[in-house]
Structures are given as structure tokens and as C-alpha cells.
C-alpha positions as CSV (number, residue, x, y, z in Angstrom):
1,M,123.1,86.1,96.5
2,L,124.6,86.0,93.1
3,Q,121.3,87.1,91.5
4,A,121.2,90.1,93.9
5,V,124.7,91.2,92.9
6,R,123.8,90.9,89.2
7,K,120.7,92.9,89.7
8,E,122.7,95.7,91.4
9,E,125.2,95.7,88.5
10,N,122.3,96.1,86.1
11,M,120.8,98.9,88.1
12,A,124.2,100.7,88.1
13,E,124.0,100.8,84.3
14,Y,120.4,102.1,84.4
15,K,119.8,105.5,82.7
16,P,116.4,107.1,83.0
17,T,114.6,108.3,79.9
18,A,113.4,111.9,79.5
19,L,109.9,110.9,80.6
20,Q,111.3,109.3,83.8
21,T,113.2,112.4,84.8
22,S,110.6,115.0,83.9
23,K,107.5,113.9,85.8
24,R,106.7,113.3,89.4
25,Y,103.4,111.5,88.7
26,L,102.5,109.3,85.8
27,T,99.1,109.1,84.2
28,A,97.3,106.0,82.9
29,T,98.4,107.1,79.4
30,D,102.0,107.2,80.4
31,V,101.9,103.9,82.2
32,A,100.1,102.3,79.2
33,E,102.8,103.6,76.8
34,L,105.7,102.4,79.0
35,L,104.3,98.9,79.6
36,G,102.6,98.4,76.2
37,V,99.2,97.8,77.7
38,S,95.7,99.3,77.3
39,R,94.7,102.3,79.4
40,S,92.2,100.3,81.3
41,T,94.9,97.9,82.3
42,A,97.1,100.9,83.2
43,Y,94.4,102.2,85.5
44,R,94.2,98.8,87.3
45,I,98.0,98.9,87.8
46,I,97.8,102.4,89.1
47,K,95.0,101.4,91.5
48,R,97.1,98.5,92.8
49,L,100.2,100.6,93.3
50,N,98.2,103.4,95.0
51,S,96.6,100.9,97.4
52,E,100.1,99.7,98.4
53,L,101.1,103.3,99.0
54,E,97.9,103.9,101.0
55,K,98.6,100.8,103.2
56,A,102.1,102.3,103.9
57,G,100.4,105.5,105.0
58,K,101.4,107.6,102.0
59,L,99.2,110.1,100.2
60,N,98.4,109.4,96.6
61,V,96.5,111.0,93.7
62,A,93.6,109.1,92.1
63,G,94.4,108.1,88.5
64,K,98.1,108.9,88.9
65,V,101.0,107.1,90.5
66,S,104.3,108.4,91.8
67,A,106.9,108.0,89.1
68,K,109.5,107.0,91.6
69,Y,107.3,104.3,93.1
70,F,106.2,103.1,89.7
71,Y,109.8,102.6,88.4
72,E,110.9,101.0,91.7
73,N,108.1,98.4,91.4
74,T,108.2,97.7,87.7
75,Y,112.0,97.4,87.2
76,L,112.0,99.5,84.1
């Protein structure tokens, strides 16, 4: 419980960057830059996130990921 409270406190201090507020979808290049990984790894991450969205019945775009979903699942 204490960890959840601390996480909420940290999220209250969260301020999105310009990239986070300007795009609805992130490309592999964006994901690679944000996470500090190669583009091929970024494509694998996007594929995994998009498969999760598809299982939930959401539409997705191949090679791109919803910025909102990406930030919710990477805790950036």
C-alpha cells in the first residue's frame, strides 16, 4: 500500500516533455530515442504493446504505438 501511495505522489510531479504532448502515435525511432534502445528493439516493443491493445479489442497502426498507451506502460 505504501508503495502505491509513493507511486501516486511521483505521478503527481510528472510533467510530460514536448514530444509526449505533441504526438498521438510514436514511431520506432521515437521509442528508440526515449528508451535508449535500437530501432529493431523498439519495433519489438511496439509489436508487443500493439498485440496487448489488439487483445483488448482496440485498433492499432502497424509500426506505431499510441503515445498514451506507451507512456502508461513504460512509466516514463
